[in-house]
Structure formats: C-alpha cells, structure tokens
Steps between C-alpha positions, in 0.01 A plus 500: 500500500712433806809295425454279801149402383629403159793306639279314742249426218792373281651279756180348626299465190669584156867377511400131558330515159771700324815299479812703427353817658589672821384823669725807580368820632150420392601397139443139403765422246698240317819378665780526412455860379806535284466812290120502470257543789189302393195469716182631653435838674196565716395861447270656756149608412405858567151397580544212745778447749461128483506472122786506247561464127756251397764585234718254321813668385874466394760766590847489357734562802783627266314817430564736782194551722418567856148374503281226345383594156212340318576604148527127402209363678112481509219478757342157527153508346176297506270462206122523456390416151701729265577737783809497722552677831793564738410291799523647843559219744348493844779400746278528818596185704120419518485490117814307418328157478300627198766737359804277489387243242411772257815683577730203435303409183561858365873487596542163321293579194626854443812568711702186474479490106589874489816438707587180310510698175754730674692250708841586349660811354484340162123450529463848659668645181275304267190659670657848505561486121135426446390768752723760323331438171171562664563786742862616468533654844823643645478222772467227244801630304711555819424145626580342162841676481607413846383142455703462174806633689439268793523206264819634350338595161692833511495582125119502484485671833731774400309577191168511695658698771599783268147495356349512849728798605416701190119449565519669839449872471635762749152569638412136543424408862704179493847650488613214729433262211739732286777509775498124556493420122810718453679333776428150365590614153840626620554177683434287197715707276789474767488123549259220526617423850438856614139470359453162678620642835285812471182292440604275799534804719167637391334169566638484845412866582146447388464177704623699807263778427212252492647312788499171317719201610842583357603137515293433185668791319848399612440129383378617168812717464736229580330289242501757221 
C-alpha cells in the first residue's frame, strides 16, 4: 500500500477520530512515541492494489532494528458467528464511504484496546510474561529482557540475559540476537549508567532507521 495513500486517508478520515495519534511514513501511531512504537500499519494485499490488511502492533525501539517488525501485533479481524477472518479493506476512493465506518469500528474495538494494554513498558512486560508462558519464542524472551533493562531492573534482566544467550545455538539463524544480548549484558555488568546509555543509543538508532520523529525519542530520553 502506497505510503501517500495511507497518509492522506489518515489525515482526512482517521486521525480526527483517533485522539493522541499521528501519522509518520504511513504508520498511524501514538504520540509521543517514547520507547514503544504503538500503532496501525496498512499492509498491501497481493490480490488487489486498492486493498490492504490492517495490523495493530507494538515495537520496542530499544531493540536494534532497521525495519518495522510485527512480532508483537495482530491483523484486525471481523467475525461471522464463531468464525473470524482477517479483513481486507477496500481503500478505493469510490468505496470509502462504506468502508470507513467499519474500519474505524474495527480499529476502536480491537486495535485501541490492544494498544491500551501495552501503553507503557510496564504493561508491555506484563503481556510479554504471559506470552512467554504460552509460546516462549526467542522474540518474546529478547523483548522481555530488554524491557526489564530499560526500566532499570538490571538484576532480573541480567539473569534472563544469561539464559537467553545460552539458548542461542551456533547454528541458529538469529545470531544478531546473541551479539546484542552479549553487548547489553556486558554493559549491565559494567555499570547501570552504561546500560542506560546503550539502550538510549539503540532507541535513537532504531528511530532513525524507521525515519520516526526523533523529537519524541529525545523528549523521552530527557525525562528518563
């Protein structure tokens, strides 16, 4: 889905109904961003150039990344009886009058509550701990460790970092997780200030990679 189409749709039709949100490079997100990018992403449909799926997602910026990741997100759905489907939204200008009410309803009923439950790093950690008991993916464990460190809970973060590092085998594809985890562990063991500055630097680097407004990141840093 072309970024310009999403941005025009957001400005003209969606943002007036979503207080506290703005649009940046086609992402409709909560502002200020601070350490968590929280919002909606329109994903192009392979079957229709005028259609898109809508994701609601959270991405911790203090985990080094150079692209949007949807590990902590879901597609908005619609229900029919006991069945649920991933809705493909028709964004053709001729169809918007009928599409917009249903789209906003879905964003409010599914998306906004999803984000509200992850509206701070503390709430994000709470959801991660539940998710780890259910799935225990490397991405869950990585995000939990970094989030604990971001809040200054270094003792728990150090213990979980060591476990995360041990769990990554030499033939695992995600060796970047291993390298970053080792760097963060070394920083924590050196001094809390060094760990704090490392996570700040990663947050700013990820924000730059995603071309997000750095003033949100800088204001959060000054207040941390």
